[in-house]
Backbone bond lengths (Angstrom), bond angles and torsions (degrees), N, CA, C in turn:
res aa  C-N    CA-C-N  psi(-1)  N-CA   C-N-CA  omega(-1)  CA-C   N-CA-C  phi
1 M - - - 1.427 - - 1.587 107.29 -
2 D 1.233 116.21 136.19 1.470 120.51 176.03 1.565 114.91 -70.26
3 R 1.357 116.96 142.46 1.408 116.55 174.30 1.504 112.46 -73.27
4 L 1.344 119.13 149.56 1.409 127.96 176.37 1.533 108.85 -71.87
5 E 1.232 120.80 146.17 1.406 124.55 -177.45 1.551 109.14 -59.50
6 S 1.378 120.91 -31.62 1.432 121.80 -174.62 1.564 106.18 -78.04
7 D 1.318 117.31 -15.85 1.599 115.54 175.33 1.544 109.94 -62.82
8 A 1.363 113.10 -33.60 1.559 117.95 -176.37 1.533 114.41 -79.58
9 L 1.305 115.85 -14.77 1.392 121.86 -178.55 1.544 111.55 -93.54
10 P 1.388 117.62 145.52 1.459 115.55 175.02 1.479 118.52 -66.76
11 E 1.341 121.39 153.23 1.432 122.44 173.12 1.546 107.61 -80.99
12 Q 1.329 114.24 130.23 1.465 122.53 179.20 1.567 107.64 -111.94
13 I 1.312 115.08 145.35 1.443 123.46 -176.78 1.534 111.95 -131.85
14 I 1.337 112.96 120.90 1.546 117.01 176.01 1.552 105.67 -119.38
15 T 1.291 110.32 136.96 1.561 117.05 176.02 1.586 109.46 -115.54
16 L 1.454 112.84 119.60 1.375 118.83 -175.26 1.541 108.38 -108.46
17 T 1.325 117.93 146.50 1.560 124.63 159.73 1.571 104.35 -101.58
18 V 1.268 116.95 120.58 1.414 119.80 -178.34 1.451 113.34 -128.92
19 R 1.318 117.48 162.40 1.491 121.99 175.44 1.543 106.56 -69.75
20 D 1.374 111.84 141.53 1.503 112.79 -178.81 1.565 102.50 -97.90
21 E 1.373 113.91 88.50 1.429 119.63 176.56 1.575 110.89 -143.50
22 P 1.299 119.08 161.69 1.412 122.70 172.75 1.609 112.82 -53.96
23 G 1.459 112.54 133.40 1.387 116.86 175.95 1.452 115.99 97.46
24 T 1.324 121.30 -13.35 1.460 124.53 -177.84 1.484 108.95 -64.85
25 L 1.279 121.31 -51.55 1.436 125.06 -175.31 1.574 108.30 -61.59
26 F 1.280 115.56 -43.77 1.525 121.41 173.43 1.456 111.95 -50.97
27 L 1.223 118.86 -50.73 1.560 124.36 -177.49 1.514 111.24 -61.58
28 I 1.423 111.43 -47.93 1.441 114.96 -178.83 1.589 113.75 -66.82
29 S 1.373 113.91 -43.37 1.478 115.56 172.71 1.507 115.65 -61.22
30 S 1.260 117.33 -29.59 1.495 122.31 -179.35 1.605 108.60 -64.10
31 I 1.290 116.52 -37.19 1.445 121.09 -179.63 1.531 107.54 -59.96
32 F 1.272 118.13 -45.97 1.490 122.99 -174.52 1.603 104.66 -74.71
33 S 1.185 120.93 -44.63 1.530 129.17 -174.48 1.476 107.93 -58.20
34 N 1.335 115.95 -51.40 1.446 121.69 -175.78 1.488 114.97 -64.06
35 R 1.364 112.94 -20.84 1.469 118.21 -179.85 1.633 111.39 -103.16
36 G 1.320 114.37 8.99 1.499 120.17 -178.99 1.604 114.57 66.98
37 I 1.247 115.02 26.50 1.578 119.48 178.71 1.549 107.59 -103.42
38 S 1.250 108.41 131.21 1.533 117.42 -179.55 1.514 105.83 -98.41
39 M 1.371 118.40 129.79 1.424 125.37 -178.71 1.527 105.24 -80.13
40 R 1.328 119.35 131.50 1.441 119.74 -176.03 1.550 105.11 -86.08
41 S 1.277 125.77 -31.90 1.448 124.44 174.22 1.553 107.33 -162.56
42 I 1.233 115.30 159.14 1.498 128.54 177.95 1.620 107.76 -133.74
43 Q 1.148 112.01 113.88 1.562 116.36 175.47 1.422 106.28 -104.31
44 L 1.369 114.87 134.28 1.521 120.09 178.92 1.503 106.53 -118.35
45 R 1.332 118.81 130.40 1.472 119.81 174.13 1.457 107.70 -72.04
46 E 1.275 117.37 126.41 1.496 126.71 -175.77 1.475 116.60 -61.44
47 E 1.291 121.18 -39.96 1.401 125.26 -179.10 1.521 111.37 -95.43
48 P 1.374 117.84 116.05 1.431 120.14 174.31 1.590 115.44 -62.86
49 V 1.166 118.07 151.65 1.494 125.53 176.37 1.531 110.11 -126.37
50 L 1.347 112.81 151.03 1.415 124.39 179.12 1.595 108.77 -84.35
51 C 1.299 116.78 120.13 1.435 121.61 172.50 1.567 108.17 -115.79
52 N 1.332 115.82 113.28 1.473 117.26 179.12 1.481 111.10 47.03
53 G 1.427 116.50 42.55 1.469 120.80 172.43 1.530 112.44 83.01
54 I 1.451 117.31 -1.78 1.414 118.26 179.13 1.471 110.07 -110.31
55 L 1.348 116.88 137.03 1.440 124.22 -176.57 1.622 104.62 -73.47
56 C 1.358 109.31 124.17 1.457 119.08 -172.65 1.489 112.20 -130.67
57 T 1.295 120.85 164.53 1.433 126.99 174.63 1.440 105.17 -145.58
58 Q 1.408 116.80 163.46 1.452 126.38 176.09 1.350 115.77 -108.35
59 L 1.353 119.22 131.82 1.526 125.01 178.96 1.565 107.76 -115.41
60 V 1.272 116.33 141.66 1.528 125.78 172.56 1.412 103.42 -119.34
61 I 1.343 120.32 115.29 1.363 126.56 176.39 1.560 113.63 -109.79
62 R 1.302 115.49 133.36 1.467 121.00 -179.83 1.495 108.36 -120.31
63 F 1.312 114.10 139.77 1.498 119.51 176.93 1.500 110.60 -159.51
64 F 1.227 118.83 164.28 1.482 126.72 178.94 1.476 112.92 -94.06
65 G 1.276 124.36 126.75 1.550 124.34 177.33 1.510 111.35 174.78
66 E 1.226 113.12 176.28 1.444 118.64 -178.71 1.651 106.54 -84.75
67 E 1.333 110.21 161.52 1.425 117.43 177.34 1.548 116.67 -55.15
68 G 1.364 112.39 -35.07 1.486 118.36 -178.47 1.532 112.13 -66.86
69 R 1.435 111.22 -34.88 1.447 115.74 178.22 1.504 115.05 -72.57
70 K 1.340 109.28 -29.38 1.592 120.39 178.28 1.562 102.66 -61.09
71 K 1.296 117.87 -53.49 1.380 122.50 -169.07 1.636 110.59 -64.52
72 V 1.301 115.61 -37.78 1.394 124.14 174.78 1.559 109.60 -59.49
73 I 1.335 112.04 -53.26 1.530 116.73 -178.43 1.570 111.04 -64.33
74 Q 1.220 116.32 -37.65 1.397 120.59 175.44 1.502 118.16 -61.97
75 R 1.301 111.09 -39.16 1.521 119.43 -178.89 1.563 105.60 -73.96
76 L 1.309 120.52 -42.40 1.419 124.25 175.65 1.611 114.11 -57.17
77 L 1.386 109.63 -46.13 1.425 120.00 -178.34 1.582 109.79 -62.32
78 S 1.373 114.35 -42.64 1.454 117.84 -176.02 1.660 110.35 -68.98
79 R 1.297 118.08 -14.73 1.380 119.84 176.42 1.532 117.59 -79.80
80 L 1.366 113.25 -20.59 1.497 120.21 176.74 1.478 111.67 -66.44
81 D 1.364 112.14 133.99 1.548 116.40 176.67 1.524 113.79 -53.83
82 C 1.297 113.05 -36.15 1.414 118.89 -174.66 1.550 118.84 -66.47
83 V 1.379 110.42 -24.23 1.507 124.47 -176.87 1.546 105.52 -92.31
84 L 1.402 109.18 115.73 1.538 118.88 -179.64 1.498 109.10 -91.20
85 E 1.379 116.49 -32.52 1.539 117.84 -175.62 1.519 105.80 -151.89
86 S 1.324 116.42 137.01 1.501 121.29 173.90 1.541 107.74 -125.51
87 R 1.375 113.39 130.02 1.459 118.78 -178.36 1.447 108.38 -127.18
88 E 1.293 119.51 147.17 1.478 129.19 170.68 1.520 105.94 -82.81
89 S 1.338 115.45 139.63 1.492 120.53 178.27 1.583 99.19 -136.36
90 G 1.478 108.58 156.73 1.391 116.41 175.34 1.426 116.06 61.92
């Protein structure tokens, strides 16, 4: 059986602190979808937290791709109003 292309690419991890409001996940997934990148997993912290008086939650997104693509995705995510903080992981 042939290996999938994603098997040859390193796994990338981005951790986001986002506003806990309708449409946030749609905006984030659109960044990936518009660039043909499939998210391997999305972990959502169950309990929301207050950040500067705003109800927030933490997302951990895993995907396969080169380091350069990760930097582009992270830059685009940080421009979204719903994203309050973006950190590299792994």
